[in-house]
C-alpha positions in Angstrom: -21.4 9.1 -43.2 -21.4 6.7 -40.2 -17.8 6.8 -38.0 -17.1 5.0 -34.9 -13.6 5.1 -33.0 -12.0 3.8 -29.5 -9.0 5.8 -27.9 -7.3 5.0 -24.6 -6.2 8.3 -22.6 -3.5 8.0 -19.7 -5.7 10.2 -17.2 -8.6 9.4 -14.7 -11.9 9.7 -16.1 -12.2 13.3 -14.4 -9.3 14.6 -16.3 -10.6 13.8 -19.6 -14.2 14.7 -19.0 -13.2 18.4 -17.9 -10.8 18.3 -20.9 -13.5 17.1 -22.9 -15.4 20.5 -21.7 -12.6 22.7 -22.2 -12.9 25.1 -25.0 -9.1 26.1 -24.8 -8.0 22.5 -25.0 -10.5 21.6 -27.7 -9.1 24.6 -29.6 -5.8 23.5 -29.5 -6.9 19.6 -30.4 -9.0 20.5 -33.4 -7.4 20.3 -36.9 -7.4 24.2 -38.3 -9.8 25.6 -35.3 -9.3 29.2 -35.2 -11.6 29.9 -33.0 -13.9 28.3 -30.3 -15.8 29.9 -27.4 -18.4 28.5 -25.0 -21.4 30.7 -25.1 -23.4 28.6 -22.8 -23.0 25.3 -20.3 -24.2 23.6 -23.4 -23.4 25.2 -26.5 -19.9 26.7 -28.3 -19.5 28.6 -31.5 -16.8 27.5 -33.6 -14.2 28.7 -36.5 -12.5 26.1 -38.8 -10.5 25.9 -42.0 -10.0 22.6 -43.2 -8.8 21.1 -46.6 -10.7 17.8 -48.0 -8.8 16.8 -51.1 -8.9 20.0 -53.6 -11.3 21.8 -51.4 -10.3 24.1 -49.0 -13.1 25.9 -47.0 -13.7 28.2 -44.1 -16.6 26.9 -41.6 -18.5 28.8 -38.9 -20.8 26.8 -37.0 -22.5 26.2 -33.7 -22.2 23.2 -31.4 -24.5 22.0 -28.6 -23.9 19.4 -25.8 -26.9 17.3 -24.7 -27.9 14.4 -23.0 -25.3 15.3 -20.5 -23.9 12.4 -18.1 -20.8 13.7 -16.1 -18.4 12.3 -16.0 -19.3 9.2 -18.1 -21.0 10.4 -21.5 -22.6 13.3 -23.7 -23.6 13.7 -27.3 -22.3 16.5 -29.2 -24.2 17.9 -32.2 -23.2 20.8 -34.5 -23.5 22.2 -38.0 -20.9 24.1 -39.9 -21.5 26.3 -43.1 -18.5 26.6 -45.5 -19.8 29.1 -48.2 -19.7 27.7 -51.6 -17.6 24.4 -50.6 -21.1 23.3 -49.0 -22.1 22.3 -45.2 -21.5 19.8 -42.6 -23.8 18.7 -39.5 -24.0 15.9 -37.4 -23.5 14.5 -33.9 -21.4 12.3 -31.8 -22.0 10.0 -28.7 -19.0 9.9 -26.5 -18.6 7.5 -23.8 -15.6 7.5 -20.9 -15.1 4.2 -19.1 -12.5 3.9 -16.5 -9.7 1.5 -17.1 -7.4 1.0 -13.9 -5.5 4.6 -14.0 -6.8 5.0 -17.5 -9.8 6.3 -19.8 -11.3 4.6 -22.8 -13.2 7.0 -24.4 -15.5 5.3 -27.2 -17.6 7.4 -29.9 -20.0 6.6 -32.7 -20.4 9.6 -35.0 -22.7 10.6 -37.9 -22.8 13.3 -40.5 -24.0 14.5 -43.5 -22.5 16.8 -46.2 -23.8 19.1 -49.2 -22.6 21.4 -51.7 -19.4 20.6 -53.2 -18.0 18.7 -50.4 -20.9 16.1 -51.3 -19.5 15.7 -54.9 -15.9 14.8 -53.3 -17.2 11.2 -52.9 -17.8 9.2 -49.5 -14.7 7.5 -49.5 -12.3 10.7 -49.2 -14.6 12.5 -47.1 -14.4 9.3 -44.9 -10.7 9.0 -44.7 -10.5 12.7 -44.0 -12.6 12.7 -41.0 -10.9 9.4 -39.8 -7.6 11.1 -40.1 -8.9 14.4 -38.2 -10.3 12.3 -35.4 -6.8 10.5 -35.2 -5.2 13.9 -35.2 -7.8 15.3 -32.6 -7.6 12.6 -30.1 -3.8 12.0 -30.6 -2.8 15.4 -29.6 -6.0 15.7 -26.7 -4.7 12.7 -25.1 -1.0 14.0 -25.3 -2.4 17.0 -23.6 -4.6 15.9 -20.9 -2.0 13.0 -19.9 0.8 15.8 -19.7 -1.7 17.7 -17.4 -2.0 14.6 -15.1 1.7 14.0 -15.1 2.3 17.4 -14.4 -0.1 17.5 -11.6 1.1 14.6 -9.9 4.6 15.9 -10.3 3.2 19.3 -7.9 1.7 17.1 -5.6 4.8 15.0 -5.2 7.2 18.2 -5.2 4.8 19.5 -2.3 5.2 16.4 -0.2 9.0 16.3 -0.8 10.6 17.5 2.2 12.3 21.2 1.3 16.3 20.7 1.6 17.0 24.3 2.8 14.3 23.9 5.5 15.6 20.4 6.5 19.0 22.2 7.0 17.8 24.8 9.1 16.1 22.2 11.2 19.3 20.5 11.5 21.2 23.5 12.5 18.9 24.6 15.2 18.8 20.8 16.8 22.7 21.1 16.7 22.7 24.4 18.4 19.9 23.0 20.8 21.8 19.8 21.4 25.2 21.8 22.0 23.3 24.1 24.8 22.1 21.0 26.3 25.3 19.4 26.3 27.0 22.3 28.0 24.4 22.3 30.5 24.7 18.9 31.3 28.4 19.2 31.2 28.1 22.1 33.8 25.8 20.3 36.1 28.3 17.0 36.2 31.1 19.4 36.7 29.1 20.9 39.8 28.0 17.6 41.2 31.6 16.0 40.5 33.5 19.1 42.4 30.8 18.6 45.2 31.3 14.7 45.5 35.4 15.4 45.4 35.1 18.4 48.1 32.7 15.5 50.1 35.4 12.9 49.5 38.2 14.6 50.4 36.5 15.8 53.5 35.9 12.0 54.5 39.3 10.9 53.7 40.8 13.8 56.0 38.5 12.5 58.5 39.2 9.1 58.4 43.0 10.0 58.0 42.7 11.9 61.2 41.0 8.8 62.8 43.1 6.3 61.1 39.8 4.2 60.6 39.0 2.1 57.4 42.8 1.2 56.4 43.7 5.1 56.3 43.9 7.6 53.3 44.2 4.6 50.5 40.6 3.1 51.3 39.3 6.6 51.6 41.2 7.1 48.2 39.5 4.5 46.6 36.1 5.3 48.1 36.3 8.9 46.6 37.3 7.4 43.3 34.3 4.9 43.2 32.0 7.9 44.2 33.6 9.8 41.1 32.8 7.2 38.9 29.3 6.7 40.2 28.7 10.2 39.9 30.1 10.1 36.1 27.6 7.2 35.4 24.9 8.9 36.7 25.4 11.9 34.7 26.0 9.7 31.4 
């Protein structure tokens, strides 16, 4: 039996590659998988219960990864034994290709069955295998895309400003601004008071001398001096 397929997965290629090598992800996606354990970097043991037509069997087997070329491709081979139901063995070449933000996963699989499974006919076996592949890659795509989306959301949350922090910063800025205003006002008041005293002294002196138009003229000069001080302060 030979079979091939292509699936578009809405996630970066590195994420897809990592998921294909994650036993927990594979276990969650393989229909009927009861256990999947990584015994070495290139080998896994699996336990799967499957129903093909009228035959339901519990398979145990070993899966091996070969020709590993991360994050682009690998070959997966395995053999499962289902007791009186028979056996299944074969392999698949898996390739990942980047396409924008998505990843195109293509595979070519070959398999061999024996025992009662072989008596069911190639059409039933082929259609069941195709459905299992579609179920696997459909769920796999959802899981990988969901994980990628969650990661992006976490990054976005990390980059977004914290409202509480912003409010605290605003309060501190307002307090500091208020203190600055108070200091500035005190300085202006001091400078203004000094200018007024100086102006009054000059007005009195001029008034006594009767020069430059008398008190009215010096009053205008004093007023101009006060305006100048306020303008300088602002």
